[in-house]
BAFI-3210 file (N, C-alpha, C; in Angstrom, 3 decimals, decimal comma, padded with zeros to 6 digits):
// residues 210
n [1|2|3|4|5|6|7|8|9|10|11|12|13|14|15|16|17|18|19|20|21|22|23|24|25|26|27|28|29|30|31|32|33|34|35|36|37|38|39|40|41|42|43|44|45|46|47|48|49|50|51|52|53|54|55|56|57|58|59|60|61|62|63|64|65|66|67|68|69|70|71|72|73|74|75|76|77|78|79|80|81|82|83|84|85|86|87|88|89|90|91|92|93|94|95|96|97|98|99|100|101|102|103|104|105|106|107|108|109|110|111|112|113|114|115|116|117|118|119|120|121|122|123|124|125|126|127|128|129|130|131|132|133|134|135|136|137|138|139|140|141|142|143|144|145|146|147|148|149|150|151|152|153|154|155|156|157|158|159|160|161|162|163|164|165|166|167|168|169|170|171|172|173|174|175|176|177|178|179|180|181|182|183|184|185|186|187|188|189|190|191|192|193|194|195|196|197|198|199|200|201|202|203|204|205|206|207|208|209|210]
n.u [017,922|017,654|014,880|014,372|015,500|013,799|011,411|012,006|012,378|009,777|008,473|009,610|008,761|006,031|005,872|006,675|004,549|002,466|003,353|003,225|000,498|-000,507|000,664|-000,653|-003,290|-002,950|-002,004|-004,267|-006,335|-005,441|-004,509|-006,782|-008,261|-006,542|-006,599|-009,266|-009,255|-007,644|-009,108|-009,471|-011,574|-013,460|-014,960|-015,219|-013,518|-010,067|-007,498|-004,600|-001,151|001,340|002,042|000,730|001,933|000,272|-000,848|-002,795|-003,832|-005,493|-009,001|-008,814|-009,177|-008,954|-009,985|-010,920|-011,929|-014,079|-012,537|-009,873|-006,361|-003,453|-000,164|002,633|004,789|007,503|007,364|004,966|004,543|005,581|007,820|008,821|009,097|010,363|009,620|007,028|003,516|002,635|000,485|-000,521|-002,024|-001,307|-002,123|-004,699|-008,005|-007,284|-007,507|-007,383|-008,401|-009,236|-010,301|-012,665|-011,399|-008,767|-005,234|-002,236|001,251|003,773|003,445|003,628|001,572|000,835|-000,987|-001,653|-003,751|-005,666|-005,676|-007,010|-007,848|-009,014|-011,258|-010,348|-007,662|-004,146|-001,319|001,981|005,055|006,547|005,661|005,147|002,962|001,945|000,627|001,914|004,715|006,160|008,245|008,981|009,795|011,278|014,434|015,102|015,068|014,136|014,512|013,091|010,644|007,429|004,936|001,512|000,987|003,306|004,164|003,687|000,747|-001,471|-004,408|-004,461|-005,693|-006,521|-008,022|-010,429|-009,286|-006,558|-003,167|-000,192|003,190|006,028|007,950|007,266|006,521|003,988|003,111|002,158|-001,046|-001,751|-003,807|-004,847|-006,286|-008,992|-008,283|-005,679|-002,102|000,894|004,268|006,960|009,000|008,417|008,004|005,406|004,172|002,225|-001,193|-002,607|-004,352|-007,379|-007,239|-004,594|-001,112|001,689|004,993|008,279|010,532|010,135|006,905|005,349|002,765|002,741|001,287|-001,846|-004,275|-005,599]
n.v [011,462|009,401|009,263|011,679|011,262|009,236|010,654|012,571|010,854|009,786|012,140|012,785|010,594|011,031|013,465|012,607|010,911|012,769|014,355|012,494|012,002|014,521|014,719|012,612|013,570|015,872|014,805|013,316|015,183|017,299|015,691|014,323|016,438|017,148|014,796|014,825|017,229|016,732|014,913|012,239|009,509|008,653|006,268|006,554|008,357|007,848|006,293|007,903|007,573|009,540|011,305|010,214|009,675|010,793|010,545|011,599|011,029|012,896|012,258|009,781|007,415|007,130|005,137|004,779|002,542|002,224|002,700|002,297|002,022|003,902|003,715|005,585|006,138|005,124|004,894|003,826|001,262|-002,107|-003,246|-001,006|001,370|001,921|003,978|006,454|005,585|005,104|005,974|005,813|006,810|006,230|006,776|008,472|007,548|005,352|003,131|002,846|000,890|000,365|-001,752|-001,965|-001,542|-002,295|-002,451|-000,635|-000,489|001,571|000,936|000,719|001,528|001,356|002,210|001,750|000,777|-000,796|-001,431|-003,416|-003,841|-005,860|-006,076|-006,037|-006,673|-007,258|-005,528|-005,746|-004,149|-002,063|-003,352|-003,749|-002,999|-003,272|-002,654|-002,581|-002,551|-000,272|000,596|-000,068|-003,364|-003,876|-003,052|-000,720|002,679|002,391|003,778|006,200|005,843|005,654|005,112|004,050|001,968|000,512|-000,257|-002,860|-003,749|-004,958|-005,696|-005,831|-007,876|-008,194|-010,158|-010,380|-010,268|-010,942|-011,570|-010,029|-010,414|-008,556|-006,541|-007,807|-008,212|-007,541|-008,351|-007,214|-008,193|-010,144|-012,174|-012,587|-014,877|-014,908|-014,849|-015,735|-016,104|-014,420|-014,964|-013,154|-011,001|-012,127|-012,555|-012,102|-013,430|-014,756|-016,019|-016,654|-019,112|-018,954|-019,171|-020,008|-020,595|-018,938|-018,409|-017,124|-016,570|-016,893|-016,570|-019,469|-021,870|-023,163|-024,319|-024,706|-022,473|-023,034]
n.w [044,590|042,741|042,583|041,347|038,806|037,916|037,846|035,857|033,684|033,392|032,765|030,300|028,748|028,867|027,488|024,948|024,294|024,202|022,074|019,926|019,922|019,190|016,654|015,271|015,307|013,760|011,285|010,511|010,386|008,595|006,519|005,585|004,548|002,483|000,855|000,022|-001,366|-003,603|-004,957|-004,163|-003,551|-000,780|001,386|004,037|006,659|006,273|008,326|009,084|009,418|009,381|006,282|003,243|-000,168|-002,865|-006,164|-008,808|-012,034|-014,657|-014,914|-013,749|-010,991|-007,445|-004,905|-001,604|000,832|003,745|006,899|006,120|006,611|006,399|006,748|007,111|008,639|010,546|013,294|013,967|013,155|013,473|012,015|010,845|008,117|004,792|003,217|002,676|002,333|-001,025|-003,546|-006,802|-009,828|-013,202|-015,747|-017,647|-016,759|-015,238|-012,340|-008,831|-006,241|-002,904|-000,409|002,401|005,714|005,212|005,590|005,006|005,017|004,342|001,653|-001,910|-004,564|-007,898|-010,734|-014,082|-015,490|-013,761|-010,270|-007,911|-004,621|-002,064|000,821|004,337|004,091|004,707|004,146|004,146|005,369|002,980|000,670|-002,849|-005,479|-008,749|-012,029|-014,425|-016,746|-016,751|-018,503|-021,966|-023,185|-025,467|-026,891|-028,329|-027,837|-025,223|-022,833|-023,013|-024,310|-023,463|-024,387|-024,368|-026,160|-026,313|-023,812|-021,654|-019,880|-017,322|-015,484|-011,861|-009,288|-005,975|-003,741|-000,977|002,463|002,261|003,068|002,688|002,836|004,159|001,929|-000,437|-003,976|-006,220|-009,353|-012,694|-014,012|-012,168|-010,066|-006,803|-004,705|-002,268|001,258|001,107|001,768|001,326|001,365|002,983|001,001|-001,459|-005,045|-006,997|-009,837|-011,156|-011,051|-007,805|-006,143|-004,114|-000,496|-000,258|000,600|-000,351|-001,619|-002,467|-005,314|-008,571|-006,945|-005,600|-004,898|-001,671|000,307|002,098|003,500|006,626]
ca.u [018,426|017,042|013,485|014,375|015,726|012,570|010,429|012,399|012,097|008,329|008,103|010,014|007,852|004,736|006,028|006,693|003,177|001,689|003,804|002,669|-000,947|-000,726|001,012|-001,731|-004,424|-002,586|-001,993|-005,599|-007,156|-004,957|-004,395|-008,101|-008,582|-005,711|-007,126|-010,509|-008,948|-007,060|-010,092|-009,557|-012,922|-013,391|-016,233|-015,147|-012,195|-008,992|-006,589|-003,299|000,032|002,216|001,383|000,994|002,186|-000,859|-000,832|-003,965|-003,896|-006,847|-010,043|-008,541|-009,834|-008,446|-011,127|-010,562|-013,086|-014,200|-011,593|-008,550|-005,238|-002,259|000,924|003,805|005,750|008,056|007,049|003,648|004,470|006,670|009,005|009,227|008,901|011,439|009,048|005,601|002,585|002,574|-000,626|-000,461|-002,549|-000,287|-002,746|-006,116|-008,914|-006,796|-008,246|-006,890|-009,499|-008,809|-011,530|-012,878|-010,570|-007,477|-004,123|-001,031|002,400|004,845|003,141|003,542|000,577|000,838|-001,941|-001,857|-005,108|-006,389|-005,265|-008,139|-007,482|-010,253|-011,439|-009,697|-006,329|-002,957|-000,223|003,106|005,979|007,286|005,108|004,942|001,913|001,854|-000,005|002,601|006,172|006,689|008,993|008,876|010,837|012,125|015,632|015,195|014,444|013,481|014,648|012,177|009,362|006,451|003,616|000,688|001,032|004,567|004,413|002,706|-000,011|-002,582|-004,980|-004,141|-006,815|-006,239|-009,342|-010,589|-008,609|-005,253|-002,033|001,008|004,322|006,885|008,896|006,810|006,166|002,864|003,348|001,003|-001,857|-001,891|-004,989|-004,605|-007,590|-009,350|-007,709|-004,335|-000,956|002,087|005,424|007,772|010,008|008,009|007,707|004,230|004,086|001,085|-002,330|-002,554|-005,738|-007,844|-006,851|-003,265|000,108|002,638|006,214|009,398|010,765|008,758|006,097|004,573|001,921|003,440|000,343|-003,212|-004,699|-006,572]
ca.v [011,637|008,375|009,654|012,762|010,648|008,539|011,688|013,131|009,821|009,751|013,382|012,672|009,649|011,708|014,459|011,868|010,462|013,950|014,732|011,547|012,233|015,732|014,380|011,808|014,465|016,753|014,004|012,897|016,349|017,941|014,672|014,060|017,603|017,032|013,719|015,310|018,327|016,246|014,093|010,855|009,156|007,872|005,849|007,044|008,947|006,883|006,552|008,230|007,698|010,183|011,727|009,400|010,345|010,450|011,209|011,252|011,537|013,348|011,270|008,512|007,351|006,407|004,924|004,169|002,087|002,640|002,122|002,053|002,564|004,170|003,979|006,098|006,548|003,917|004,841|003,261|-000,108|-002,831|-003,391|000,258|001,463|002,605|005,108|006,622|004,948|005,769|005,501|006,615|006,414|006,618|007,158|008,829|006,404|004,285|002,965|002,154|000,697|-000,316|-002,087|-001,609|-002,076|-002,783|-001,675|-000,569|000,104|001,865|000,205|001,480|001,013|002,128|001,635|002,320|000,331|-000,914|-002,269|-003,528|-004,526|-006,129|-005,674|-006,785|-007,131|-006,783|-005,352|-005,503|-003,049|-001,891|-004,126|-003,007|-003,569|-002,472|-003,361|-002,139|-002,705|001,097|000,859|-001,139|-004,393|-003,722|-002,280|000,564|003,826|001,929|004,792|007,334|005,507|005,167|005,137|002,912|000,868|-000,229|-000,680|-003,883|-003,544|-005,885|-005,387|-006,628|-008,045|-008,846|-010,342|-010,044|-010,955|-011,423|-011,094|-009,980|-010,174|-007,398|-006,533|-008,571|-007,477|-008,122|-007,880|-006,986|-009,320|-011,161|-012,233|-013,344|-015,248|-014,570|-015,518|-016,248|-015,504|-014,326|-014,860|-011,944|-010,962|-012,887|-011,872|-012,823|-013,187|-015,504|-016,075|-017,487|-019,466|-018,589|-020,028|-020,575|-020,010|-018,896|-017,658|-017,377|-015,748|-016,419|-017,204|-020,666|-022,306|-024,105|-024,979|-024,184|-021,831|-023,894]
ca.w [043,226|041,885|042,366|040,380|037,498|037,542|037,496|034,557|032,682|033,185|032,107|028,896|028,107|028,725|026,419|023,674|024,015|023,814|020,734|018,962|019,885|018,396|015,275|014,684|015,065|012,647|010,064|010,104|010,030|007,366|005,476|005,012|003,713|001,279|000,013|-000,585|-002,287|-004,860|-005,651|-003,690|-003,105|000,452|001,970|005,404|006,850|006,509|009,438|008,526|010,267|008,410|005,060|002,050|-001,446|-003,729|-007,470|-009,622|-013,395|-015,003|-015,221|-013,066|-009,673|-006,279|-004,013|-000,325|001,582|005,141|007,850|005,534|007,379|005,607|007,691|006,413|009,663|011,178|014,727|014,187|012,636|014,131|011,168|010,249|006,671|004,073|002,479|002,951|001,393|-002,331|-004,386|-008,018|-011,131|-014,171|-017,013|-017,554|-016,724|-014,356|-011,089|-007,645|-005,301|-001,674|000,301|003,801|006,802|004,713|006,117|004,180|005,700|003,400|000,417|-003,151|-005,502|-009,141|-011,690|-015,410|-015,843|-012,492|-009,142|-006,997|-003,385|-001,347|002,212|005,422|003,680|005,414|003,203|005,033|005,121|001,728|-000,447|-004,089|-006,329|-009,963|-013,148|-015,635|-016,812|-016,677|-019,730|-022,945|-023,126|-026,655|-026,555|-029,018|-027,171|-023,987|-021,782|-023,131|-024,930|-022,495|-025,005|-023,940|-027,124|-026,201|-022,426|-021,300|-018,652|-017,099|-014,168|-010,671|-008,367|-004,695|-003,147|000,438|003,569|001,815|003,860|001,853|003,718|003,913|000,825|-001,607|-005,182|-006,953|-010,717|-013,573|-014,457|-011,120|-009,200|-005,568|-004,184|-000,894|002,434|000,846|002,454|000,493|002,244|002,859|-000,044|-002,652|-006,300|-007,496|-011,277|-011,703|-010,141|-006,607|-005,800|-002,769|000,640|-000,516|001,148|-001,460|-001,343|-003,363|-006,506|-008,520|-005,899|-005,925|-003,790|-000,789|001,209|002,152|004,746|007,311]
c.u [017,781|015,593|013,389|014,566|014,471|011,485|010,724|012,100|010,613|007,857|008,445|009,079|006,474|004,783|006,023|005,292|002,302|002,050|003,196|001,161|-001,273|-000,426|-000,118|-002,954|-004,163|-002,630|-003,407|-006,481|-006,714|-004,870|-005,718|-008,565|-007,822|-006,256|-008,398|-010,212|-008,405|-007,959|-010,133|-010,964|-012,810|-014,785|-016,345|-013,753|-011,127|-008,176|-005,192|-002,246|001,150|001,442|001,731|001,321|001,111|-000,746|-001,993|-003,840|-005,331|-007,765|-009,704|-009,157|-008,967|-009,592|-010,657|-011,831|-013,074|-013,143|-010,234|-007,475|-004,029|-001,142|002,193|004,930|006,198|007,744|005,744|003,466|005,730|007,943|009,600|009,001|010,049|010,943|007,620|004,767|002,534|001,415|-000,695|-001,277|-001,622|-000,845|-004,167|-006,988|-008,474|-007,563|-007,377|-008,042|-009,000|-010,025|-011,530|-011,885|-009,285|-006,374|-002,894|000,076|003,527|004,669|003,115|002,572|000,568|-000,069|-001,961|-003,236|-005,946|-005,663|-006,415|-007,745|-008,739|-010,269|-010,656|-008,313|-005,244|-001,819|000,985|004,050|006,633|006,881|004,943|003,933|001,786|001,350|000,683|004,083|006,895|007,463|008,771|010,029|011,794|013,253|015,635|014,381|013,694|013,457|013,527|010,795|008,422|005,042|002,825|000,743|002,258|004,877|003,309|002,075|-001,089|-003,098|-004,519|-005,374|-006,321|-007,560|-009,315|-009,696|-007,290|-004,166|-000,784|002,181|005,240|007,797|008,480|006,469|005,067|002,887|002,051|000,281|-002,138|-003,236|-004,650|-005,952|-007,756|-008,630|-006,276|-003,273|000,237|003,282|006,267|008,805|009,658|007,839|006,600|004,007|002,913|000,004|-002,078|-003,988|-006,099|-007,385|-005,494|-002,200|001,149|003,840|007,245|009,482|011,105|007,951|005,383|003,828|002,660|002,486|-001,001|-003,447|-005,772|-007,862]
c.v [010,649|008,720|010,769|012,224|009,946|009,527|012,276|012,145|009,752|010,999|013,342|011,738|010,259|012,715|013,787|011,414|011,621|014,374|013,814|011,711|013,437|015,471|013,617|012,673|015,350|016,001|013,724|014,074|016,931|016,947|014,377|015,217|017,519|015,972|014,161|016,360|017,831|015,235|012,632|010,617|008,262|007,528|006,320|007,581|007,879|007,270|006,738|008,300|008,232|010,502|010,789|010,281|009,879|011,247|010,679|011,874|011,998|012,178|009,872|008,558|006,603|006,350|004,201|003,806|002,603|001,952|001,778|002,736|002,701|004,596|004,348|006,487|005,325|003,804|004,107|001,878|-000,852|-002,911|-002,061|000,218|002,248|003,834|005,303|005,765|005,790|005,148|006,416|005,993|007,018|007,079|007,631|007,565|005,277|004,289|002,281|002,095|-000,124|-000,498|-001,731|-002,299|-002,745|-001,855|-001,772|000,113|000,328|001,197|001,169|000,781|001,924|001,440|002,432|001,954|000,222|-001,844|-002,250|-004,408|-004,655|-005,611|-006,584|-007,318|-006,519|-006,718|-004,860|-004,421|-003,156|-002,854|-003,197|-003,743|-002,688|-003,317|-003,065|-002,466|-001,369|001,509|-000,307|-002,136|-004,259|-002,744|-000,880|001,639|003,449|003,015|005,826|006,984|004,891|005,157|003,894|001,719|-000,022|-000,751|-001,646|-003,591|-004,619|-005,675|-006,352|-006,674|-008,794|-008,939|-010,133|-010,883|-011,605|-010,772|-011,182|-009,547|-009,072|-007,599|-007,308|-007,644|-008,236|-007,511|-007,785|-008,298|-010,376|-011,032|-013,118|-013,598|-014,952|-015,449|-016,000|-015,460|-015,557|-014,077|-013,626|-012,081|-011,703|-011,973|-012,672|-012,454|-013,922|-015,604|-017,038|-017,816|-019,036|-019,633|-020,693|-019,862|-020,093|-018,054|-017,978|-016,394|-016,655|-017,188|-018,440|-021,110|-023,388|-024,858|-024,299|-023,531|-022,688|-023,130]
c.w [042,255|041,575|041,327|038,966|037,000|037,126|036,123|033,435|032,360|032,442|030,614|028,133|027,885|027,584|025,049|023,299|023,555|022,391|019,675|018,822|019,007|016,918|014,593|014,377|013,844|011,325|009,588|009,718|008,690|006,207|004,806|004,132|002,394|000,327|-000,707|-001,655|-003,623|-005,575|-005,270|-003,140|-001,877|000,957|003,417|005,614|007,093|007,733|008,860|009,631|009,373|007,152|003,902|000,846|-002,423|-005,024|-008,306|-011,008|-013,701|-015,377|-014,693|-011,671|-008,661|-005,280|-002,759|000,424|003,012|006,001|007,283|006,395|006,463|006,553|006,931|007,371|010,467|012,666|015,015|013,566|013,061|013,303|010,729|008,748|006,047|003,326|002,957|002,004|000,115|-003,127|-005,601|-009,140|-012,185|-015,503|-016,764|-017,606|-015,821|-013,036|-010,035|-006,655|-004,116|-000,788|001,773|004,735|006,323|005,204|005,234|004,986|004,690|002,052|-000,768|-004,097|-006,726|-010,158|-012,978|-015,931|-014,574|-011,519|-008,155|-005,814|-002,537|000,077|003,155|005,045|004,564|004,410|003,993|004,539|003,747|000,614|-001,650|-004,965|-007,562|-011,115|-014,475|-015,571|-016,711|-017,937|-020,692|-022,766|-024,307|-026,378|-027,142|-028,299|-025,888|-022,902|-021,816|-023,672|-023,898|-023,076|-024,614|-024,885|-026,922|-024,799|-022,010|-019,936|-018,546|-015,679|-013,071|-009,786|-007,127|-003,957|-001,634|001,362|003,139|002,673|002,990|002,717|003,229|002,702|-000,405|-002,766|-005,914|-008,352|-011,523|-013,895|-013,422|-010,409|-008,001|-004,909|-002,703|000,126|002,243|001,604|001,506|001,408|001,957|001,740|-001,314|-003,857|-006,980|-008,957|-011,922|-010,635|-008,978|-006,225|-004,386|-001,747|000,439|000,310|000,045|-001,071|-002,405|-004,509|-007,677|-007,461|-006,433|-004,685|-002,994|000,131|001,159|003,500|005,363|007,601]
res [m|q|k|m|y|m|f|i|e|k|l|i|l|f|a|i|r|v|k|l|f|i|l|k|r|c|w|n|y|s|g|r|i|y|l|k|a|i|g|v|i|t|a|g|p|p|m|l|y|g|y|p|v|i|t|l|k|p|k|s|k|i|i|l|g|e|g|v|v|l|c|s|d|s|r|f|t|d|l|g|v|c|r|p|v|v|i|r|t|l|r|p|g|a|l|v|s|i|g|n|n|t|g|l|s|g|v|a|v|c|a|a|i|s|v|e|i|g|s|e|c|l|l|g|a|d|v|q|i|f|d|t|d|f|h|q|v|a|a|n|n|r|r|f|n|k|s|p|e|n|v|k|c|a|p|v|i|i|e|n|n|v|f|i|g|a|g|s|k|i|m|k|g|v|k|i|g|s|n|s|v|i|g|a|g|s|v|v|t|r|d|i|p|e|n|s|i|a|a|g|n|p|a|r|v|l|g|r|v|c]
***
């Protein structure tokens, strides 16, 4: 009887592995066709775990470097994710650029002007990166007035080999220097120099990367 239970357990585990293998093949085949169809520019086929949410405004660009990984399914990342990867351009002419071999897990990226992410970056579960306030600060008609003249925006630059911890928020106008580490749950509102360790709300530099 025990041998039968062990056999059934192995059979179930094998079936799960086969299912996940088929899912990954499906995501990557159909997902890559979808990305190409909507106008995403890719240097090489990205690795997809689940389907990302991609929105492109007219005359805007989303560029993915070679070896980019977009993880939208909690079964494939240790912490799990609260949402699929979301990449959106919000205005005509906006740019989202993600460098070679950068990985995103449940990350949301929104660009009204530009968000540029370098190569070899690690963007942890549910990180949010945006270059806009989305709404005007002035009280009058804040709910509905989204005109570019009234909503503040500023480009975001994340240089190469940056590690951003889970749940962090990178706000408009921020530049994060190469090799830096941002602690989980941080709110980054100002520039972080290269080779820095920063954390907190608002994030401040706490040390240096050796």
